[in-house]
C-alpha positions in Angstrom: 0.0 0.0 0.0 1.4 3.4 -0.9 2.1 5.9 1.8 0.6 9.3 2.2 1.6 12.5 4.0 -1.0 11.5 6.6 0.6 8.1 7.3 1.6 7.9 11.0 5.1 6.4 10.6 6.4 6.8 7.0 8.8 4.1 5.9 9.9 5.6 2.6 13.5 6.5 2.6 14.2 10.0 3.9 15.5 12.6 1.5 15.3 16.0 3.2 15.4 19.3 1.3 16.0 22.7 2.9 15.2 26.2 1.6 14.6 29.8 2.7 11.2 31.5 2.1 9.8 35.0 2.8 6.5 35.0 4.6 4.8 37.9 6.4 7.9 40.1 5.8 10.3 37.6 7.5 12.7 35.1 6.1 12.3 31.5 7.3 14.4 28.4 6.8 12.4 25.2 6.3 13.3 21.5 5.8 10.8 19.1 4.4 11.1 15.5 3.3 9.5 12.6 1.5 6.0 11.5 2.7 5.4 15.0 4.1 3.0 17.4 2.4 4.8 19.7 0.0 8.4 18.5 0.1 10.0 21.1 -2.2 8.5 24.5 -1.3 5.9 26.2 0.8 2.7 25.2 -1.1 0.6 27.9 -2.6 -2.5 27.3 -0.4 -0.5 27.5 2.8 1.1 30.8 1.6 -2.3 32.4 0.9 -3.5 31.3 4.3 -0.4 32.6 6.1 -0.7 36.0 4.4 -4.4 36.3 4.9 -4.5 35.4 8.6 -5.4 38.1 11.1 -5.0 37.9 14.8 -8.3 37.1 16.6 -9.6 39.3 19.4 -9.8 36.3 21.7 -7.0 35.6 24.1 -5.2 32.2 24.0 -3.1 29.9 22.0 -3.1 29.1 18.3 -3.2 25.6 16.9 -1.8 24.7 13.5 -3.8 21.4 12.9 -2.2 19.0 10.4 1.0 21.1 10.5 3.2 19.0 8.3 6.8 20.3 8.5 5.3 23.5 10.1 5.3 26.5 7.7 1.9 27.9 8.9 2.5 27.5 12.7 6.1 28.6 12.5 5.4 31.7 10.5 2.5 32.7 12.8 4.7 32.1 15.8 7.2 34.5 14.3 4.6 37.1 13.5 2.6 36.9 16.8 5.4 36.4 19.4 3.0 37.0 22.3 1.0 33.9 21.4 1.9 30.3 22.2 1.5 28.2 19.0 0.8 24.5 19.0 1.7 22.5 15.9 0.0 19.1 15.6 0.2 16.3 13.0 -0.3 12.5 12.9 2.8 12.0 10.8 5.9 11.3 12.9 8.3 12.5 10.2 6.4 15.8 9.9 6.4 16.5 13.6 10.2 15.7 13.8 10.7 18.2 11.0 8.5 20.8 12.7 10.7 20.6 15.8 13.8 21.0 13.6 12.3 24.0 11.8 11.2 25.7 15.0 14.7 25.4 16.3 16.2 26.5 13.0 14.1 29.7 13.1 14.9 30.3 16.8 11.3 30.3 18.0 10.6 29.6 21.7 6.8 30.2 21.6 6.0 26.9 19.8 5.0 23.4 20.9 5.0 20.4 18.6 2.6 17.5 19.3 2.2 14.2 17.5 -1.6 13.9 17.5 -4.2 12.2 15.4 -6.5 15.3 15.1 -7.2 16.2 18.8 -6.3 12.8 20.3 -3.4 14.3 22.3 -5.0 17.7 22.7 -8.1 16.7 24.7 -9.2 19.5 27.1 -7.0 22.1 25.5 -8.6 25.3 24.2 -7.5 27.7 21.5 -8.1 31.2 20.3 -7.5 30.2 16.7 -7.3 26.9 14.9 -5.6 27.2 11.5 -5.5 24.4 9.0 -4.6 23.4 5.5 -6.5 20.1 5.9 -5.4 16.7 4.4 -7.8 16.6 1.5 -6.6 13.1 0.4 -7.7 11.7 3.8 -11.3 12.2 2.6 -14.2 14.4 3.4 -15.2 12.6 6.6 -11.7 13.3 8.1 -11.6 16.9 7.0 -15.1 17.7 8.2 -14.3 15.8 11.4 -11.4 18.3 11.9 -13.9 21.2 11.6 -16.1 19.6 14.2 -13.2 19.0 16.6 -12.0 22.6 16.1 -15.4 24.0 17.0 -15.2 22.1 20.3 -11.7 23.3 21.0 -12.2 27.0 20.4 -12.7 29.5 23.1 -15.6 31.9 22.9 -15.0 34.2 19.9 -12.1 31.9 18.8 -11.7 31.6 15.1 -11.3 28.7 12.6 -9.2 29.5 9.5 -9.1 27.1 6.6 -7.6 27.0 3.2 -9.2 24.7 0.6 -9.3 24.6 -3.2 -12.6 25.0 -4.9 -12.1 21.8 -6.9 -11.1 19.9 -3.7 -14.3 20.7 -1.8 -14.4 24.4 -0.8 -18.1 24.7 -1.4 -19.0 21.7 0.8 -16.4 22.8 3.4 -18.0 26.2 3.5 -21.4 24.7 4.0 -20.2 22.3 6.7 -18.5 25.2 8.6 -21.5 27.4 8.4 -23.7 24.5 9.8 -21.3 24.1 12.7 -20.6 27.8 13.5 -23.7 29.6 12.2 -21.3 31.8 10.2 -18.5 31.6 7.7 -16.6 34.3 5.7 -14.7 33.9 2.5 -11.7 36.1 3.5 -10.1 35.9 0.1 -10.0 33.7 -3.0 -6.8 33.3 -5.0 -6.2 31.0 -8.0 -9.0 28.7 -6.9 -8.0 28.6 -3.2 -10.5 29.8 -0.7 -9.6 31.2 2.7 -12.5 30.5 5.1 -13.0 32.0 8.5 -15.6 31.2 11.2 -16.0 32.6 14.6 -17.1 30.5 17.6 -19.9 32.8 18.9 
C-alpha cells in the first residue's frame, strides 16, 4: 500500500530538502522530506492562508492542525510572538521536521505535538485553529477536523481554513456554516478559498 503524507510512521527513505522563504515580511528556513506534504517548497495554499490570517480578538493559544513540517504555525509564531502556537500532526516524520524547523528559526513560543487530530490535545482550548486540511484523507476526516476545532475554540475563537474550490471548498464552507452559524470567505486566489468562522 502506498504511503501518504497523513501516514503515522512513513517508511519511505528520507530525502530531506532545505530552503529559505519569505512569509509575512520575515525570512524563514524550512526543511521538508518525502512523505510530508509539499516537500520542495511552501505550497501555494499555505502561503495564501499565512498571508491572509489576522490575529483574533480572543485571548489564548493558536493551533496549526495538520501542521506538516510547520510552515503555517512557525510563520504565525514568528509574527505573533505574544502567542503560544501549538503545531500538531499525525505524521511522525512531519512533527520531527517541525521541531527542527522551529529550532532553526529560533522560535521559543511553539510546541509540537504528534496527534491524530485532537487525540493528544483533549481538554485544550485555542483562540485560533488554523488548518490546511489533508484533502486526500477524505471528506469525513476533513469535516471531522472542523467539528473537533469547534469544540476546542474559546468563545469568539476563530477557525481559519484553506481549501481549493475543486477539492471541496463549497462543501467545506457549507459544513463550517452549519457548525458555527457563520462563515466568511476572507479571500480567493487561483481557486484557493480562505474560510474563517467565529465561535460565537
